[in-house]
N, C-alpha and C positions, 0 to 999 in steps of 0.2 A: 344478595348475601354479602355480609361485610368482608372486605378484602384487607386483612391486616397481616402482620408478619409474626411468625414464631421467632424467638431469639435465635439468631444464627442462620435463618433461612433467607436467601436473597430474593426469592420469588413469592409474591402474594398468593394466597390460596384460601378458599372458603373455610377450610377446617382450622385455620389459625386460631380462631377465637376459642376453639375447644382445648387449647393448650394453656391451662391456667398456671402452670408452674413457672412460667417466665424464665425457663432454663434453655440452654442450647439444645437443639434437636437431638444431638448425639449424646446427650447427658446420660451418665451412668444411672440416673434415677429412673431411666426407662421411658422418658417422654420421646415419642417418635411421631413425626407428622407425615402426611401422605407424600410430601416431596422426598423425604428421606427413604420412604418405601420405594418410590419410583427409582431413586438412585440405586438402591440395593438390588432391585429387580430390573435393572437397565436392559439386560439381554432378553427379557421376556416382552419388552415393549417394542414391537416391530414397526418400522417405518413403512411408508407407502412404497418406497423403492424396494425394500426387502420383500414385501408382499407381492409386488409385481414379479420379482425374480423367482419367488416360490411358485407363482402361477405359471411362469414360462417353463420352469423345470418340470412341473407336473404335466404340462402339455407334451413335453418330450417323452416322459414316461408312458403316457397314453399311446403315443406312436409305437413305442417299443412293444407294448402289450398287444397291439393289433397286428403286428408283423409276424409272419410265420417263422422267420429266421431269428427274430429278436425276442419272441415271447418267452422261450425257456429261461432266459436270464432276466426278464423284466420283473420288477417288484410289483408294479400295478398290472395285474394279470388280464384285465379286460376280457372277461369270460362271456362267450355268446350264451344267451338264454333261450334262443329260438322263439322268443316273443316278438312277433313281427308287426304288431299293430296295437294302437291304444283304443280305448272305448270311444265310440262316436255318438253315444247317447241312444242308440237304437237297440241295445242289448235288452233281452227280455227272457224271463224264466226263473226257475228254482235251481240253486246250485249249492253244493256242499263244499266246505273248506276244512282242511286240517292245518293247524298251526303248531309246528313242533320246533322249539328252539331253546328249551330250558328244562327245569325239573317238572314243570307243568306243561300240559298241552291242551289245546282247545279244539272242539268240533263246532262248526258253525253251519247254520242254514241261512243262505242269503237269497232273498227274493228281489229280483230286479224287474222293474216294470217300465215299459216305454209308453208312458201315457202323457208325454209332453212335459212332465215334471221331473223325469229321470229319478224316480224314487227307488231307494234301496232300504229294505227292511232286513234286520238280522235277529237271529236267535242263537245263543251259544251256551255251551257247557264246558267248564274247566275240569280236567281230570289230572290227577297226580301221577307221576312216574316214579315208582319206588327206586331207591338207589341201587338195589340188587339187580333191577332190570336195566338200569342205565349202564351198569358195568358187566352185564351178562351178555348173552348172545343176541345177534340180530333177530333171529327167529322169535325169541321170547319177547323182545321189545315190540316187534310189529304184530305179534299175536295179541299183546296187551292193547295196542292201538286199535286193532280190529274189533276187540271186545268192547272197547269204549265207544267206538263208532256205532256198533250194533245197539248198544244201550241208548245212545242218543236218538237213533232212528226209531227205536221202540217208544221212547218217551214222547216223540212228536207224532207217532203213529204214521210214519212214512216209510216203513221198512219195505213195503212192496213197490215203492216208486224207484225207478232207475234214474238217479240224478247225476249229472256231471260233477266231478270232484276236482278241486284244486288243492295242491299240497305245498304249503310253505314249510320248507325244510332248511332251517337257517344254519347250515354248515357249508363250508367251501366244497364246491363240486365241479366236475367237468361234465357239461351237458352235451349230449349228442342229438337230442330232439327235445321238443317242448315237454314230452311225457316220458323222457328217458334220461338217465345219468350214466356216464361211462364208468367202467371199472378202473381201478388203479389208485384211487384216493380212498383209503379206508381209515376208519376211526378205531380206537382200541377195542370197541365192542363189536367190531366186524361189520358195522353198518356203513353202507356206501354213503359218502358225504355229498351233500348238495346245498346250494343256496340259491333261492329265488328271491332276488331283491328287485321287486317291481312295484312301483307306487301305483296309486289309482288316479286316473285323470279323466276328465270329461263327464263326470257324473254329478257335478254341482250345477247350479243354475248359471245361465249365460253360455257364451260360445265356447267351443272346444278349442284350445290353443293350437296354433299351427305346428309348434315344435315343443311338445311337452318333455320336460326333463324330470322324471321322478327322482327325488333325492331322499334316500333313507338315512335317518340320523340327522344330527347327532343325538344319540341317546346313550344307553349303556355302552354300545359300540357305535361305529359309524361306517357308512358305506354310501355309494351313490350308483345310479345307473342312468342311462340315457339312450335315445334312439340314434344309432349310428348307420351311415350309409353302408349297404352290403358290399359295395365295391372296395371299401377300406378294410373289411374284415377278412384277413387272409386265412383265418382258422376255419372258415365255413365256405363251402363251394357256392358259387353263384354271385352275380353282381346286381341283381334286380332288387329294388326295394330297400327296406331298412330292417334293422334288428336291434332289440334292446340289449345293451351291453352291461353286464354286472361288473363294475370296475374293480371291486375289492380294493378300494383305495386306502384302507387302513394300513396296508403294507408299504405305502409310499415312504421312502426314506430308508427302507431296510438295506438298500445298497450304499448308504452313506451320503446321499445327496442332500440331506438335511442336517448333517453334522455341525455345520457352521452356525445354526440357529438353535440347536439343542443345548439346554442348560445342564448344570450339575444336578438339578432336581429331576429333569427328564431322565438322565442317566441312572439316577438312584431308583426312580420308579421302575425303569426297565430291568435293572439288575434284580429287583425284588419280585418281579412278575413270574408267572408260570411259563412264559415263552420269551426269555431274554433274546434281544436282537431282532424280534419279530413284531410286526404291527406297530412300528415306531410312530407313525403319524397318528394312528388311533390313540396311542398313549399320550399324545400331546393335546388332543382335542375332545375326547369322548367323555361321557358321564362316568364311566367306570373309574377313570383316573383323575378327574378334575378335583374332587375333594381331597384325594390323597396328595396331590401336588400342593394344595394349600396347607395341608398338615405338615408336610416336609419343610415348607418355607417357614411356618410358624415355629417349628422346632429349631431350625437353624438360627433364626433371628433371636429366639429366646436364649440359645446357647451363646450368642454374641452379645447378650445383655441388652438387646434392643426392645424386647417385649417381656411382659409379665415379671418385670424385675429380675429377669434371668432365671426364673423358676420354671421347672418342668414337672409334669405329672405322668403317672403310668398310663392314663387314658390318652394323653396327647402323644405319648411315645408308641402307642399301639396302632399298627397298620389297620386302616379301614375305619377308624373311629371318627374321622372327620368326613362325613358323607357329602356327596355332591349336592344333595337337597339342602344342606346347610348353606352352601354357596348361594343358591337361589334365594333362600330366606334372608340372608344377611344383606343381599343387594337390593331388597325391596325399598322403595323410596322413603316411606314414612316410618316403618317399624324396624328398619334394618339394624340400627345400632342397638336397639333393645334386644332383637333376636341374637345379635352377636354376643351380647352380654350373657343371655340365657345359655347359648350353646357352649361358650367358653367356660361358663360356670359348671355346666354338666360334665365337662372334661376335667373337673377338679381344680380349675384355675380361679384366681381372684382378679379378674381383669379390671383395669382402670378404664376410664372413658377413653383415654388415648390409645390403650390397647385395642379397644373396640373399633376406633376410627382406623387404626393401622390394619386390623384384620379385614375391615370393609375394603380398604384400598388393595390389599393383597388379592381378595376375591375378585375385585374388578379387573386387575391386571391379568390374572389367570383366565378368567372367563372371556375377557376381551381378546386375548391371544387365541383362544380356542375358536371364537367366532370369526376372527379375521383370517386365520389360517384356513378355516372351512370355506370362507368366502373367496379366498384366493384360488383354491383348487376348483371350486364351483365356477368361478369366472373362466378358468381354462376350459372347462367343459362347454360353457356357453359360447366361448370364443370359437371353439371347434364347430359347434352347430352353425354359427354365423358363417364361418368359412365354407362349410359344406353347402350351405344355401347359396353361397356365391355373392353375398351382398356386404355392404358396409354397416348395415343396421340389422338388428334381430328383435323380433317381438316374440317372446317366449314365456312360458309358465313353468314354475318349479313347484312340484309337489313335495312337501316336507313332512316327515314323521320323526318321532323321537322325543324322549322325556325332557332333555335339556332344552331343545328348541321350544317345546310347548310350555314348560314350567318356569324356566329362568326368565326373570322380568325384563332383561335387556338383550339377551342373546340374539333373538330374531332381528331386532333393529340394527344391531352392530353388524350382523352377517349381511343384511340387505344393503347397508351403507357401503360395506367393503366391495360387494359385487358391483354396485352402481358407480363407485369411484373407479374401479378397474375397467368397467365397460360403460363409459359415460354416454355412448351413442345408442345403447340398446335399451329396449323397453322390457323390463323383467318383472313379472308378477309372481308372487309366492302364495301358494295355497296350502293350508294345513291339511294333511291326510287324516282321515278318520279310520283308524284301525287298518293300517296298510297291510299288516301281516295276515289278518284274517279276511277282511273284506277284499283286500287287494288280490289275494289268491283266488277268491271267487270271481273277481272281475276279470282276471287273466283268463280264467276258465270260460267266463261268459263271452269274452271277446273271441277266444278260440272257437267256441261253439257257434257264435254268430258268423265268423269267417268261414267255418266249414260248411255251414248251411247255405251261406251266400255263394260260396264257391261251387257247391253242388248244383244250386239253382242256375248259376251262370253256365256251367258245363252242359246242363240239360238243354239250355237254349242254343248253345253253340254246337251241340252234337250233330244236328243235321247238316252243318257246314263242313264237317270233317268227313271227307269221302274215303271209303275203304278201297282196297285194291280191287275188289270184285266190282264195286260201283264204277271205278275208272275204266276197267276192262269193258264193262257194259257200255259206257259212254263212247269208248273207242269203236266198238262194234256198231253202235247206232250211227255214228258219224260215217263209217265205211258204207253202211247201207244207204244213207242219204246221198253220199257221193255217187254211188252207182245209179241211183235214181236220177240225179242231176245230169249224168253223162248219157243216159239212155234217151233215145228219141221219143219213145212212147211214154216214158215216166217223167220226162223233164218238166212238163207243165205243172205236175203236182208236187214236185220236189221243193223243199225249203232251201237246200244248199244247191244253188243254181248252176254251178260248174260252167261258167261262161267262157267260151273260146276267146282267146286274145289275139290269135293269128301271129303271135310271137313264136317262131318255130326254131330259133337257134339262140344260143347264149354266146357271149363274146369269146373269141379265140385268141385275142392278143394282137391281131393284125389290123384292127380298126385304126383309122387315123382321119384327121380333119377337124374343121370347126363346125359346131352344131348349136342351134338355139333350142332351149327347152322352156316350156311353160309349166307351172305347177299350180293348179287350182284345186283347192280342197277345203277351204274355209273362208273366214272373213278377210284374210290376207292372201295374196298370191304373189308368186315370184316369176321374174324373167331371168334366164341364165344364158350365159355364153360358156360352152364347154369345149375345150381344146383337147383332143385325144391324140397322143403321140405313140408311135410304135418303135420297134427297134431298140437301140441302146438307151434311148431317152424315153422309153415307154412310161406313160403316166397320163394323168388327167389333171388339167388346169381349169379352174372354174372362176367365173365372175358373175355376180348376181345382184339384183336390186329387188327390194320388197315393196309392194304397192298394196294399199288398202282398198277394200270394196265397200262403199257406203251401204247402209241398210236399205236405203231407197232404191239402189240399183240391184241389190240382191233380191228384192221383192218387187221389182218393176217389170219391165218387158225384157224378153230375150235379146232384142235388138240393142237396147240400152246397155245390157250387160256385156255383150260381145264388142260393142263399139268402145266401151270403157277399157276392155282388155287390149284391144288393138291400139288404143291411145297410149297405154302403158308400154306396149312393145315399141312403139315409135319413140317414146321418150328414152327407153333403154338403148336403142340403136344409136340415137343421137348422143347419149351419154358415153357410149363406147366408141364413138367416131366411126360408125359402120352404116350410116344412112345410105340407102341405095344398094347395099350388098344383099344378094339373095342367098340364104343359107337353108339347109335342111332343118326342119323343126320337129321336135317330139313334144307331145301334149299329154302331161299327166293330169288326168281328169278323174278325181277320186269320188265318183258317184256311180251308182249301179248303171251299167251300160250293157246292151247286147251288141257285140261286135260281129260284123259280117265280113270284115277285112281288117288288116292292120291299121289302115288309115280311115276307118269308118266305125263310129260308135254311136248307137241309138240310145239316147238317155231314157231309162226306164222310169225313174222317179227322182225328184230332188230330195236331198236330206240336208242335215246340218244348218237348217234355217234358211236355205235358198228356196225361193218361190217364183223365180222369173218366168213369166208367161211365154207360151209359144216355143218351149224347149223340149218338154217331155214328148217322147215319140219321134224326135227329130235327130238327125245326125249332127253331133256337136262339131265335127270337123267342117262340115258344110257351112254351119252357122259362123264359124271362125273365118273361113275363106270369104264368105259374103261380106263380113265386116271389113276384112282387109281390102277387098275390091271397092267398098264404099269410101274408104279413106284415100285410095289412089296415090299413096306415097311410096309404097314398096310392095314387093311380092315375096312370098315365102313358100317353100315346098314342104307342106305338112305331110311328113312321112309316116308318123305313127301316133295313135292315141292309146294311152296305156293307163292302167290303174296303178296307184302308188305301191301296191304290193308287188306287182310285176317289176316295177322300177327298183325295188329293194333287191329282188332276186338278181336282176341284171347287174346292179352295182357290185354286189358281192361276187357275181360270176366273172366279172372282169379281174378280180383278185384271185379267185379260186375257180378254175374251170369245172370242178366237181359240184359247184353250188347249183342245185336244181329245184330248190324250194324257197319261197319268200314268205316271211311272216311279219305282220304288223301287229304290235300290241301297244297302242297308244291311247289317244282319245277314243278311237274305235278299234276294231280288230278285224283282220282278214288274213287270208293265206292264198298262195298260188303255188303251182308246181308244174313240172314238165311231164305231161301225160302222153302215153303212146297214142298215135293218131287212130289206130284201129279201135280204141275204146271211146273216142270222141265222136259219138254218132251224129252230133249236130252239124258236123263238117264232113264234106266228102273227102275221100282218100284214106288210105291205110298206111302210107309210107311216112316214116319219121315220127317226130313228136311235136307237140304244141303246148305252150303254157296255158293252163286253165286257171282263170280267176274264180276261186271257189265261192266268194261272197258268203263265207261261213257264219257271219254274224247272225243270220236268220235260222241257223240250226236250232231246233227245238220249237219253232213257231207252230209246228204240227202237233205239239203236245208230247213229243217223245222224251222230253227232259222234265216233265211235270213231277216225276217221283223224286227228283233231287232238288227241285226248286223249293226255296224256303219262303216263309211268310214275308221275309224282308225283301227277297227278290220280287215277289208279287207286288208289294207296296211300291217299290221303286218303279216297276213296270207300269203300274196303273197311273202313276202321276207323271209319266214321261210324255214326250211329244208324240210318240207312236206306240200306244198301248198294244200289247200282243205281238209286236214285231221286234225282230233283232234280239230274241231272248237270250241266246248264247252270248252275244256281244255284251249284253247288260249284266252278265255274270262274271265277265273277265276283263272288260276294258276300263280304261282310266276315267271315262266320262261318268261311270256309275259306281265304281268301287267305294269312293268316299261317301256316297249317299247310302250305300248298303251299311257301311260302318256307322253313319249317323243314326240310321233307323235302329240298329242294334243297341247303340248307346242310349237312345230314347227309351227302348223297351227295358233295358237294365235299370234306368233311372226311375221309370214309372213303378217298377217292382221293388224299389228300395235297395237295389244291388250296386248302385254307383252314384257318385256325387251326393251321397246321403239322401237320396230320394228327391233332391231339389232340381226340377227341370227349369233351366234358364230359357229366356226368350231366344237367346242365340242358338241354343241347341234345337229349338223348334224350327229354325230357319232352314229351308231346303237349300242345298248347295253350299252351305257354310263349310262343310268338311271336305275340302278339295283333296283329290287323290295325291297331290304332291305332299300334303301333310301325312297321309297314310304311309307314303314311301319313306318320309323322314322319320316318323315315329317307329316304323317297323324295322328300320336299320339297326343291325346288331351293335354298331359302334356308338349309338346315341344314348347318352346317360339319361336317367329318369328326370334329372334336373332340367335338361333340355326339352324333354317330353312335356313337363309341366309348363315350361315357357311357351311352347307351341299352343297348348291348351289355353293358357292365359291370353295369348294373342287372339284366340278365337272367342274370348270372353267366358271361358269355362274355368271356374275356380276349382282346383283339384287338390286332393291330398296325394301323398306318395303312393298309397294303395290304389287310388283312382288311376294314377298314371300307369301302374302295372297292368291294371285291367284293360285300359284303353289300348295299351301296347299289345296285349294278348288278342284283343278283338281284331286289331289291324293285321296281326300275324295270321290269324285264322282266315280272314277274308282274302288276304293276298295269297296265302298258300293254296286255298281252294281255286282261285283264279288261275294260278300257275299250273295246278294239277289238271284242271279242265282244259287249259290250253295245250298242255302236254299230251292229254288223251287225244285231242284233235290232231296234233302233230304225229302221234303214234299211228293214227289211221293213215296218214300220208306215208310215214316211215321212210323218208328219204333225207339226204343231206339238206340242211336249211340254214338260212341266214337269220340272225335274231337281233332285232333292235329293241330289246326290252330289258328291264332292270331286275326282274325276278327270275332270271335265267337258271339259277341253281336248281330250284324246285322243278322247273319245267324240264330241264335236262334229265334230272333224276327220274321224273315221271315217264318221259319218253323211253329212257333206258329200261325202266322197270316193265313197261307195257309192251316194248318191242325189243326183247333181249337179243334177237338174232340180227338186228340191224345196227350198223355202225354209223352213228349220226354225229356230225361235227357242227358246232354252232359258231357262226361268224357274224360279228356285229356290223350292220350296214352303216355307211356314212352317206347321208343325203340320198337315200334311194329314190325319193320322189322327183328330185331335180336331175341329179347326175344320172339316175337310172333311165329317165326318159331320153336323155341325150345318147346314152349308150345303146338303147334299143334302136334309135334312129341311125346310129353309126353302124350297127350290125345290119340293119335293113339296107343301108347304102352299100355296104360291103357285098352283101348277097346280090343286090341289084346290079352292081358293077360287074361282079363275076358272071352273072347271067348274060349281060351284054357282050362280055368278052367271049 
């Protein structure tokens, strides 16, 4: 385009050739070029710096609206909608929608089909609302709506069908639920006011965006909504998941924060409106006011002699006669000037070519300001989404509806450009909504319907894992019966809970002292410890230890090789501590099922935990250790006690609390021990005193007595374990199996389309991927959903916010059942216990609930397997010395 000058204009511009009069631009002849218009409307042309400032101000207003204390004075109200999820493309069924927002309202039937194409079909009918009903009573208005709805159902012959209905009610409201509005905001007609501003997302072709931001408007009015993290919404209880927030952003600026960018024309628009001082932002950007802004500018410039030769007409002076659709028509590329001439002529003017060019420029400035202001506030919303996500970048989709956005030839491009300029590192995609007010209401209903059905299906699957009080009482009673069988001489052989005597007959009394060695063998690593026990004023325990690995070839080799390796490590430790040649009492924590015939004798019943060393089962492990020590011929040790790690736990806590009489392990495996009256331990002679009994309770249920509460997921985990049919109670409560139970439930949910959108990843199919440590992290009350998603992502599981909530619920249900079952077992013991486990709250509650007459104290053990073995040795040495004296 030619770049020449108007006379008196210092800047070249493409419209210059359209000024044939060769007069100065401010000539009284009325010739005005676009540059002169730009100068005249200088305050309407907003710089990038100003737009960034507006965006930042809006972000602060959002914060105010979300806060419980600041919401009452906030101009941007940030109203909760109780819409908690967006469509995922699996919605299916027939839905009705009512769309009430003006003098007419619509009834729609929306068919949504999940056939891979995400197809949506609509039928609708428009009904008028007579003015006398609009101004009458609420009963009359809604009776009319009900009659029209009945007419629509009759017309489609679906009156007998019970279809879910969504209601778009486009008036401000305070919502208390998705299907309720609170009282307190009433219109002149007595109708409760509501506004559901929810766009439709995810029903087009392609992938569903990770962070959809439905934006309604700009059209006749303007508003926006987006999915906010629940933890930031003070007005609604709960921190889990997200909720759609109806921003009601048209009121931005009502508190004066936009006064510095409002012009005389904005103030004139506001003063002449039905609600002066309200909805100031909406009056600057929406279609209801855009045409009127242009008209006021044309009038002012004509009065100043810059347009139409200073001439005014009644039509130009009449409010509303320059419609917003005229702005769109004038700004069209090819026919814009012609349209300007036609429109101005219809207003009774005789526009010159220069008048048409100036009018075009005025329309451009007004619509550009509208688009850029809209973009600035939208950028604030997107920036908040990015910050909620916790990253530097954001990939998001904005759904847009509204006549200005759709019909104005340049509005959308200008808005997109502003957003991308203010958020250069974010990838933002815009999708035009198709009938957001009607179809959107139906989609909200479809989503709610889908979520309700899926929730019901998930709860049905999880129901067997939620144990009632009566069921837990029954578990407690069955455990008590199994304990009695294990203690009885005649019933011991058939008992699943073996109740093995440990020959530990006393707990620490605080007078123990001396240096003791301890061995801790229970897995692929084992430890050697030196434990120094002091009494008197300096009473306490000092420990030194070293960890050694056991290679697989030794674990699965011969018993001689295994115990030679253990003695080699003891030798290394004594040399490391500078104690070579010193003979010390030794306690041996041997965490495998043993039959003890004395404190220093333990017959290995069977290997577990991957050990298969030959020549050990049926042998005394203390004897095997002593033989290996003699083969080495370097040192001699006094093996005083062989103990289970559970017994060690009890003894460790018994040193701190003399009332501790029960030990409990809930870790990779699970077991318990307690001090039983000798008269009840029929496997050992004598009735005097007490003895610690190693319950080996992991095998509880191997007889089938827990089959009525075992679920399909317990059965699946058991069948694929190394020991099918064995240790069934342990497989329901211990760390080795809880993660795998969760994985099986997640697999079932996904296969049924209730999780991860029905897409089963290879990672989810992998056994053992869901470690119990992840269950503990996810189930933690203090862990935000963002961190839950991060854990799932680490596991290769792509999840939505809703998926994270579901996974967290599954983890909670599985962990709670484990704690309750453990508590039921403890209630059967009903004595003071030490507790080295993380889900203690539920366990303690269960014990208290099932044994209300027992006062049970929980004390966490510190290193029960190592320190405990040394303390048992110390107690044994104390008793031995007392006997000698």
